[in-house]
N, C-alpha and C positions, 0 to 999 in steps of 0.2 A: 504494500500500500504506500502511496506517495505521502510524504510528510506534509503536514499543514503548513501553509505559507500565507504571509500577508504582504501587502504592497505599500511601500513608502517611497514617494518621489519617483514612482515608476519602476522601482527596484523590488524584485521578489526576494523576500527574506524568510528563511525557515523559522517557524515559531520557536523551535528549540534554541536557535541562535539568538533570537530576540529575547527569550527568557534569561539567557546568560548575560546579555548586554544590559538588561534591565537593572541588574544589581549595581551598575556603575552610575546610575542616574537617580538622584533624589529629587522628589517633587511633591507637591501637595496632594496629588491624586495619582492613582495607578495609571489612569488614561494619559495624564501628562507625562509621567515617567516613561510610559510605552512610546509616546510620540517622540520623546528625546532620544530613546534608544533606537527607534526606527530611523530617525534622522542621522544619527551617528553611523549606523551601519550602511545606510544609503550613501552617505558621504564617502565612506571607505570604498564602496563599490564603484562610484563614478570616478574616484581618483585612481583606482587600480585600472579601470578601463581606459582612462586617459593615458596612463603610463604605457599600457599595451598599444594604444593607438600611436603613440610617439616612438614606440620601439625603444624605450629607455631601459638601461641596465644600471643597477645600483648594488654596490657591495655593502652588506650590513656593517654598521659601525658599532663601536662600544662606547658607552657613556663613561662618566667619571667614576662610577661605581663598578665598572667592569661588566655591565649588562649589555648583551648584544641584541641588536635589532633583529626582528624577523625579516624574511625577504619581503613581505608585504609592507612592513613599516619602512624599509629602505626604499622601496619603489615609490611609496607615497611621499617620502622626503624629497626624492628626485623630481617628482611631478611638481611639487610646490616650489622647489628651487627653480625649476624651468619656467613655471607659469606665473609666479608672483614676483612683482618688483615694487619696491617702496622708495619714494622720493626721500633723499636725505633731508633732515630738518634744517631749517634756516637758522642763521645766527640769532635772529630776533626771537625765534621760538625757544631756542636754548636759553637765552638770557631771561626770557619771561619766566621760565621754570625756576631759574635760580632766584630771581627777584621775588617771585611769588611764594617762596619758602624761606622766610628770614630765619626760622628756627631750624632749618635743615642744613644738610651738607656740612656737618661738623665732624671734627676728629673724635674718635671714641674717648670716653672718659678713662682716666687712670685712677685706680683705687689701691689703697693700702689697707690690708685686712689681716685679722688673726682668727684662728679657729681652734676648737678642741674637738677631736674626733672620738666619739664613744662608739666603739665597735661591738657588735653582739658577740657573745662567747661561742655561739653556735649559729648555723644558718637554718633556723626554723622560726616560725611565727612567734613563739613564746619568747625566744631569746631576743628577737628584734623589738618586741614590745617592752621587754625589760630594759633594753638599752635606751629606748625612747623615753621611758619614765625617768631613768637616771639622768638623761640629758635635760629633761624639764626641771628636775630638782636642782641641777647644776646652774641652769639659767636663772632660776629664782634667787639662788644664793649670790650669783655674780652681779645681778642687778642691784642687790643690796650692798655688795662689796666689790665694785668693779676693779679696784686696785689689785685684787687677788687673781686677776685673769691669768697673767703670765705664770704665776706660781702653780695654779691649778692645772694649766696646760702642761707644764713641765712634768707634773706628777701623774696626770690621768689621761692625757691625749694619746691615742693609738697611732698618731701620725709622726713621721720623722721631724716635723716642724716643732715637736714638743721641746727639742733641745734649744729652740729659739724663742721659747715662751709662746709658741703657737703662731708666731708671725709668718705670714705667707709672702711678705714683701710687697713690691709694687706689681699690680696686676692690670692686664688689659684683656679685652675680649679674646677668648680662646686659651687663656693661661690657666683657667680652672674649669671644672665641670660647669656646663650651662646652668644647671639648677642652682648651683652656688652663686654664680655670677648674677643671675637674675635676682636672687634674694639680696645680695649685697647692693645692687643698684637701687633697690627700693628702700634701703635703710638710710637713716640720718647719721652723719659723722659723729663718732664717739659713742654710738649706741650698740647694745647687744641685742641680737634678734630674739624676739619674744617666743619664737617656736624653733625647735631644731629642724634642720633640713636634711632629708634622707638622700643618700647616694648608695651606690653599690658597696661602698666601704663601711657604711654605718650612718650614725646621726652626727651632724655637724652643729656645734654651738658657734655662732658667728659674731664677730665684732668688726665694725667698720671704723678703721683708724683715721683715714684721710681720703678725701676725694678731690680730684682735679678734673673739673668738667672740660669736655672737649671745646675747641675753638672753631669758629666758622672758617671753613676752608675758602681760599681765594677762588674767584670765578674761573680763572685760567686753569686751575688745578682740576676742577670737577667738570669742566666743559666736555671733555671726551666721554665721561661717564653719562652725563645728561644726554648727549647726542646719541649714544648707544641705546639708552632707554627709549628715547623718542622714536628712533628708527625701528627698534624691535616692536614698539606699539603700532607704528604705522604698517609694518610688515604683517602683523597679526590681523589688523583690520583689512588689509588688502587680500590676505589669504581667505578671510571669511567671505569677502565679496566674490572671490574666485570660485570657492566651493558652492556658494549660493547660485552662481551662474550655471555651474555644471549640474546642480540639482534641478534647476528650472528646465534645462535642456532635457534631462532624463525624464522629468515628469511629463514633458510634452511629447516625448518619444520613448515610451516604456519598452523594456526589453532586457535590462541587465538583471543578473541573478546571482545570489551568493549561495555557496554550498553550506552544508551543515557545519563545517569547520571554519567558515568565514572567508573562504577564498572566492575569487571571482570565477563563476562557473564558465568553463570553456564550451559547454554544450548549449543546448537550446532550452530555455525556460518555458514555463507554461504560457506566459504572456506572448512570447514569440510564436509558439505553436498556435495559440488562439488567433493571433493576428494573421497568421498564414491561412487558417481556416476561413476567417472572415474575408480575407482577400479573395480566396477561391469562390466564396459565396457571392461576392460582388461581381466576379467575372462570369458567374453562371447562376443568375437569380432563379431560374426554373429548377435547377438542381437543389438549390437551397430551399425553395418552397416545398419541393417534394420530400425533403428530409424532415420537415416539421411533423410533429404528432398531429393527429386529427383534431385534438382540442386546440392546439396552437394555431393550426391552419384555419379553424373556425373563427378564432379571435382575429386573426389577420384579415380574413375575408370580410368580417363585420366592420373593422376599422377602415378597410379600403372602400367599402360601399358608403360609409359615412362621409368619407373625404372625396368621393368620386374619383378614385385613383386606382390604377391596376394594382392588384395585390403584390405582384412581384416588384413593381416600382416602389411601393410603400416599404416593402421589406428591405430593398437596397438602400432607400433613404434612411431607414432606421439604423442600418448597419453603419452607414457613413456618419450619421449624427453621433452614434456611440463612440466610434473611433476618434472623432474630433473633440468630444467633450468628456469622455470617461475620466473620472478622477481615481485616486488610490482606492477608495472604498468600492467603487464599481469594479475595478480590476481585481480586487481581493475577492469580491463575490463571484466573479467569473472564474478565477482559477480554483476557487473552492468548489464551484459547480463541476469543474472539469476533473477534479481529483478522481482518478480511476474510473472515469466515465466510459461507458460502452458505446455511447452515441454522442461524441464530442461536438459535432456540428449542430445537431438538433438541440443539445443542451445549451450551447452558446447562444443560438438564435432565440431560444425561449427566454433566456435571461434578458437579452437585449429588448425583446418585445415587452417584457414586464417593465422595463425602464422607459420605453419610448411610446408605447401604445396605451390609450385609455382603456380601463376595464370595460368589458361588455355589459350593457344595461339590459337586464332581463325583466320582463313583466311578471309580477307575482299576483295571484288571486288572493285578495284580502277577505272578501265577503261574498257569499252566494245569496242573492235575493230570493224571496219566496216565489216570485214569478219566473225564476230560472235565470234571470240576468245576473251578470257578475260585475262587481266593482274591482277594478284593477289598479295597480300602481307600480 
């Protein structure tokens, strides 16, 4: 049995692949998340198709963490590199960013700090909780007697800095664990942290000894950095416009298809097969008419008589209208109808007629009068 598929921007996407992609998109409703997932997968399909059209070759690269691209990711990168250009920012735009952020573009602060590390005796929850309570008691005592910090650090800290009275010296970003740096930045000079800070080594009792706030950097120094940010932002916007254009073209001319594993299908999808069937029907309207079930033919004949049009001409017009105006929902309905269909042409035409033709109006007997006459509606 063929797997269930949905259509987004003219791209056939397996429901199983859509369900996997859905996990990457948070939204207020399931339908909104589904739309975002469908768009992301459709964008992948049109970009891969563009790469195939341009006969691009791309070697997978590794990022700073050593992770290697998949062949599809490498090809998409090559397509975007080929198709997206961004204008370099003007000097006026760069200057406007600098002047508009008077509190930004500063050198990082320099801190001088001390700490006392209370390490757990064992690596289990009970030992960690006991170490935390010990650190809390220590903080309470040191807040009352701050002059004892160096002596207590020398006697109780599990860090080599104990020999220096707990002093960590002058610190910049990256010199200590991020969690400790963040805690120190939020402290006032000369104070001891009210709560111990946990790290993989244990609980840290912190004291901020001195702070030297960063200075505003000169414009010429940060200009290349600002230019790079603006160019990256402009490139991202240009890439979004590029992808939107490809999606619009795909929606106007459906036919791309993704496999269950997310690769561009090199075979023929259901939309392409349906399009071929409908093309044949347009080329031989009599054959298409004969393929209809008796019920569908009756409906077509009735609509044709109402419009004073030949049934075959009305059928051909309905097919052309569907092909020119069908949206993703209509294509999804069509490929769903064609899943494992034993009469694909008849099933396709019947769905089109349900979209294009008015329902038949039947006369129903409501009442039978005593004199034998009937009231109808």
